[in-house]
C-alpha positions in Angstrom: 217.9 112.1 228.0 216.5 115.5 228.9 216.6 118.0 226.0 217.9 121.5 226.6 217.5 124.0 223.8 219.9 127.0 223.6 218.2 129.8 225.5 219.0 133.4 224.4 217.8 136.0 226.8 218.4 139.7 226.4 221.1 139.7 229.1 222.9 136.9 227.3 223.2 138.3 223.8 226.8 139.5 224.4 228.4 136.1 224.8 230.9 136.0 227.7 234.4 134.6 226.8 234.1 132.2 229.7 231.4 130.2 227.8 234.0 129.3 225.3 235.7 126.9 227.7 233.2 124.5 226.2 234.4 125.2 222.7 236.1 121.9 222.4 232.7 120.3 221.4 231.3 116.9 222.3 232.7 113.6 223.4 231.6 110.3 222.0 232.5 107.1 220.4 232.3 103.3 221.0 233.1 101.2 224.0 236.8 101.1 223.1 237.1 104.9 223.1 237.6 107.0 226.2 235.7 110.2 225.7 237.4 113.1 227.5 238.5 116.7 227.0 242.2 117.1 226.3 242.0 120.0 228.7 241.6 117.4 231.5 244.8 115.7 230.4 247.1 118.8 230.6 249.7 118.3 233.3 252.9 119.6 234.6 256.0 117.9 233.1 257.0 114.5 234.4 260.4 114.0 235.8 262.9 113.9 233.0 261.1 116.2 230.6 263.1 119.0 229.2 262.9 122.7 230.3 261.1 123.8 227.1 258.2 121.5 227.9 258.1 122.8 231.4 257.8 126.4 230.1 255.0 125.4 227.8 252.8 123.8 230.4 253.6 126.3 233.1 252.0 129.0 230.9 248.6 127.6 231.9 247.6 127.9 235.6 246.9 124.6 237.2 243.6 125.8 238.7 242.5 126.9 235.2 243.4 123.5 233.8 241.3 121.8 236.5 238.3 124.1 236.0 238.3 123.7 232.2 238.5 119.9 232.6 235.6 119.9 235.0 233.5 122.1 232.7 234.1 120.0 229.6 233.7 116.8 231.5 230.3 118.0 232.6 229.3 118.8 229.0 230.9 115.7 227.4 227.7 113.6 227.5 225.4 116.5 226.7 227.4 117.5 223.6 226.9 114.1 222.0 224.1 113.5 219.5 221.5 111.8 221.5 218.6 109.8 220.1 215.2 110.8 221.5 211.8 109.3 221.1 210.1 110.8 218.0 206.8 111.2 219.9 208.5 113.1 222.7 209.6 116.0 220.5 206.4 118.1 220.9 206.2 117.5 224.6 209.8 118.6 225.1 209.3 121.8 223.2 206.2 122.5 225.3 208.2 121.8 228.5 211.0 124.1 227.3 208.8 127.1 226.5 206.5 126.7 229.5 203.6 129.3 229.4 205.3 131.6 226.9 203.5 132.3 223.6 205.2 130.5 220.7 205.8 132.0 217.2 206.5 129.2 214.7 208.6 130.0 211.6 208.3 127.3 208.9 210.3 127.0 205.7 210.2 124.2 203.2 213.5 123.5 201.3 214.1 121.5 198.1 217.3 121.6 196.1 218.7 124.2 198.4 215.9 126.7 197.7 212.8 127.7 199.7 209.8 126.0 198.1 206.6 127.9 198.0 203.1 126.9 197.0 203.3 123.5 198.8 200.9 122.0 201.3 203.8 120.2 202.9 205.0 122.1 205.9 205.7 119.5 208.5 206.4 115.8 209.0 203.3 113.7 209.0 205.2 110.7 210.3 208.2 110.9 212.7 210.4 107.8 212.6 213.5 108.9 214.6 215.0 112.0 216.2 218.4 113.2 217.5 219.4 116.1 219.6 222.7 117.9 219.5 223.2 120.4 222.3 226.2 122.1 220.8 224.3 122.7 217.6 221.1 123.6 219.5 218.8 121.6 217.3 216.5 118.6 217.2 216.7 116.8 213.8 213.7 114.6 213.1 213.6 112.0 210.3 210.3 110.8 208.8 207.8 111.5 206.0 206.0 114.6 204.7 203.1 113.1 202.7 204.7 110.4 200.6 208.2 111.9 200.7 211.1 111.0 203.0 212.0 114.2 204.7 214.0 115.8 207.5 212.8 118.4 210.0 215.4 120.7 211.6 214.0 122.4 214.8 215.7 125.2 216.6 214.2 127.2 219.5 214.9 130.7 220.6 213.5 131.5 224.1 213.4 135.2 225.1 211.9 136.9 228.1 208.5 137.5 226.5 208.0 134.7 224.0 209.6 131.7 222.2 210.3 131.4 218.5 210.4 127.9 217.0 212.2 127.7 213.7 211.1 124.6 211.7 213.0 123.9 208.4 211.6 121.0 206.4 213.9 119.4 203.8 212.2 117.3 201.1 215.5 116.0 199.7 217.3 114.7 202.8 220.0 112.9 200.8 221.3 116.1 199.0 224.2 118.3 199.9 221.7 121.1 200.7 220.4 119.7 203.9 220.7 122.2 206.8 221.3 125.1 204.4 218.5 126.9 206.2 220.8 127.3 209.2 222.7 130.0 207.3 219.7 131.5 205.6 218.4 134.1 208.0 214.8 133.9 209.2 213.0 137.1 210.1 212.2 137.4 213.8 208.5 138.3 213.6 206.7 140.5 216.1 209.6 143.0 216.7 207.8 145.8 218.4 210.6 148.3 217.7 210.5 147.5 214.0 206.7 148.0 213.9 206.9 151.4 215.7 209.7 152.6 213.5 208.0 151.4 210.3 204.8 153.2 211.2 206.7 156.4 212.1 208.8 156.5 208.9 206.4 154.8 206.5 209.4 153.2 205.0 209.6 149.6 203.7 211.4 147.3 206.1 214.7 146.0 205.0 214.6 142.4 203.8 217.4 139.8 203.8 217.3 137.2 201.1 220.6 135.5 202.0 224.0 135.8 203.5 227.2 134.6 201.9 230.9 135.0 202.1 234.3 133.5 201.4 234.8 130.1 199.8 237.8 128.2 201.4 237.7 124.6 200.0 240.5 123.4 202.3 238.4 124.4 205.3 235.1 123.1 203.9 233.7 126.6 203.7 231.5 127.5 200.7 230.1 131.0 200.2 230.6 131.6 203.9 228.8 128.4 205.0 230.3 125.3 206.7 229.9 122.3 204.4 232.1 119.6 206.0 232.1 116.2 204.3 233.5 114.6 207.5 231.8 115.6 210.8 228.5 117.2 209.7 226.9 118.1 213.0 227.4 121.8 212.5 227.0 122.1 208.8 224.8 124.9 207.4 226.1 127.5 209.8 227.7 130.7 208.7 231.4 130.8 209.7 232.9 133.6 211.7 236.7 133.7 212.2 238.7 135.0 215.2 240.7 137.4 213.0 239.4 139.9 210.4 239.8 139.4 206.7 239.1 135.7 206.5 235.3 135.3 206.6 233.6 138.5 205.6 229.8 138.3 205.1 227.7 139.7 202.3 224.2 140.4 203.4 222.0 140.3 200.3 218.5 141.7 200.2 216.4 144.8 199.5 215.3 148.1 201.0 218.6 148.7 202.9 218.7 152.2 201.6 221.5 154.1 199.8 222.5 155.9 203.0 224.5 153.8 205.4 222.6 152.5 208.5 223.7 150.2 211.3 224.3 146.5 211.6 224.3 144.6 214.9 225.3 141.0 215.5 224.2 139.8 219.0 223.8 143.4 220.1 227.3 144.3 219.0 227.5 147.1 216.3 229.7 146.2 213.3 231.5 148.3 210.8 229.7 147.9 207.4 229.7 148.9 203.7 226.3 149.7 202.4 224.1 149.7 199.3 220.4 149.3 198.9 220.8 145.6 198.1 224.1 144.6 199.7 225.7 145.1 203.1 229.2 143.9 203.7 230.5 143.2 207.2 233.5 141.4 208.6 232.4 139.9 211.9 234.9 138.3 214.2 234.6 136.4 217.5 237.2 135.4 220.1 239.0 132.1 219.5 237.3 130.8 222.6 233.7 131.2 221.3 231.5 128.1 221.4 229.1 127.1 218.6 226.3 129.7 218.6 222.7 128.9 217.8 220.7 130.9 217.3 222.2 134.4 216.6 220.5 137.7 216.2 221.4 140.0 213.2 219.7 143.4 213.4 219.7 145.8 210.5 218.7 149.5 211.1 218.3 151.7 208.1 219.4 155.4 208.1 215.7 156.2 208.3 215.3 154.2 211.5 213.4 151.1 210.1 214.8 148.0 211.7 214.4 144.2 211.3 215.9 141.3 213.2 217.0 138.0 211.7 218.1 134.7 213.1 220.8 132.3 211.9 223.5 129.8 213.2 227.2 130.6 213.5 230.2 128.3 213.6 233.2 130.0 215.0 236.6 129.5 213.4 240.3 129.9 214.5 242.5 131.0 211.6 239.8 129.8 209.2 239.6 126.4 210.9 235.9 125.8 211.6 234.3 124.5 214.8 233.9 120.7 215.2 236.9 119.9 213.0 240.2 118.4 214.1 242.1 121.5 213.1 239.9 123.8 215.2 240.2 121.5 218.3 244.0 121.5 218.1 244.0 125.3 217.8 241.8 125.6 220.9 244.1 123.4 223.0 247.2 125.3 221.8 245.6 128.6 222.7 244.5 127.3 226.1 248.1 126.3 226.8 249.3 129.8 225.9 250.9 128.4 222.7 250.1 129.8 219.2 248.5 127.4 216.7 250.4 126.5 213.6 250.2 129.4 211.0 248.1 127.2 208.7 246.3 123.9 209.5 249.0 121.7 208.1 251.8 124.1 207.4 255.2 124.6 209.0 255.4 121.1 210.4 258.7 119.3 210.7 259.8 115.7 210.0 260.7 113.5 213.0 264.3 112.6 213.7 266.2 111.0 216.5 266.7 114.3 218.3 262.9 114.9 218.7 261.6 114.8 222.3 257.8 115.0 222.7 256.3 118.0 224.6 252.8 118.9 225.8 251.2 121.0 223.1 253.0 119.4 220.1 250.7 119.1 217.1 250.8 116.0 214.9 249.5 115.2 211.5 249.4 112.6 208.7 250.1 114.3 205.4 247.3 116.8 205.7 244.6 114.2 206.4 244.2 114.6 210.2 245.7 116.5 213.1 245.9 115.8 216.8 247.8 117.1 219.9 249.9 115.9 222.8 248.2 116.6 226.2 250.5 114.5 228.4 254.1 113.4 228.1 255.7 111.1 230.7 259.3 110.5 231.5 261.2 108.4 228.9 262.1 104.8 229.7 265.2 103.2 228.2 265.3 99.4 227.9 268.3 97.1 227.6 267.9 96.8 223.8 268.7 100.5 223.4 265.1 101.6 222.9 264.1 104.9 224.6 260.3 105.4 224.7 258.3 108.5 225.7 254.6 107.7 226.7 252.4 110.3 225.1 248.7 110.9 225.6 247.0 112.6 222.6 243.6 114.2 222.2 241.7 114.6 218.9 238.4 115.6 217.5 236.3 114.3 214.6 238.5 111.2 214.1 235.3 109.2 213.3 233.7 112.0 211.3 231.1 112.5 214.0 232.7 115.6 215.6 233.5 113.6 218.8 236.5 114.0 221.0 238.7 111.1 222.2 242.1 110.5 223.9 244.7 107.8 223.1 247.8 106.6 225.0 250.6 106.2 222.4 254.3 106.9 222.3 257.4 108.1 220.5 260.5 105.9 220.5 264.1 105.9 219.3 266.7 103.1 219.3 270.4 103.3 219.5 272.3 100.8 217.4 275.9 100.3 216.3 275.1 102.2 213.1 273.4 105.1 214.9 270.1 106.2 216.4 266.8 105.9 214.5 263.1 106.6 215.1 261.1 103.4 215.5 257.7 104.7 216.7 255.8 107.9 216.3 252.6 109.1 218.0 249.4 107.5 216.7 245.8 108.5 216.2 242.5 106.7 216.3 241.6 107.9 212.9 244.2 105.9 210.9 246.5 102.9 211.3 249.4 105.2 210.2 251.6 107.0 212.6 252.2 110.7 212.6 254.3 111.9 209.6 255.3 115.3 211.1 254.9 117.6 214.1 254.6 121.3 214.8 255.9 123.0 218.0 
């Protein structure tokens, strides 16, 4: 499998909204699982579906649905975690950077902190490696000296050089693995910063860390994604689509007491400023894909500037990328429907009057959520059972951030004593049926 690192050239720093058509993440799973984008399953209502369903699906242009389906189908295989030969990692990096000079940034982590004064700075033995295109990283498993360790490699390719960020974790079994993705690394060799520093004779601003909101229900801790189920994008800083949910606190020194400027991927942000703390509230469109790496530039009032690199996980209404709740929100938005106000709030219990519609969200008591992407005409049998075939799509049902579809159904039965629900839409995540729905 050919490895493609995320390439960030100067002309690409302002991410186009069109890239976000890939925001649904990766497909994957076993032989019994059909990997596909739910966007490829959206269809016009079948005969017999009610007018409300027709209105919902008609809100998305058929050509757009087809194009989104093609884009995500093209990415489905690439967005999986792929095993690569450990001895091929170096050759792939060399192939990717070509003749560009390479600046290597190495950090060693233990217990969530940068470890200094150690001779261990890389793996001496590489046992296995995986690549995640959406996360933009190669993760290598092996040994550093006598210790079992993990190496997290991320590559930033620019017009004039490449920067390789190597984070070595000496405690791979801890909860702190991949914390370096949210801890900004200085982008060395910034010509603008050098010229400005020389002109002003002022110390360059330094960033020691970035933190933010803690939202336990969304697996966000101090602004960082720390999912217990589906960990491919852990360690990234979370940026919501609406203000006020995921503000950042940039901690450091030499920012100055007079307010300067902050840029995230070349976009200037409003900020609150002290010499050691800058507060910003970045947002990104709901359609933004996972971004790695990102450039944070801090310019003091005196003109001294530094650039820092980190990973970002976008969120919709506080629901982070790669999780089932984020995926359902993406599909709802693509359909022209609003996601539920909260991940598992405002749902309704099923009753015999319910008729499935494309875009309906389902859940099992706050444990998992999925969405209807196709509803066929109901079929009534001689025993009084009316059944609606429903195709659902879901993400992270196996805790590997993968996407899958499932053909299931909703059914009611008329009896002498009345009409009752006998089957509700299912998921691959649990043996249970949906407990409630949101429309």
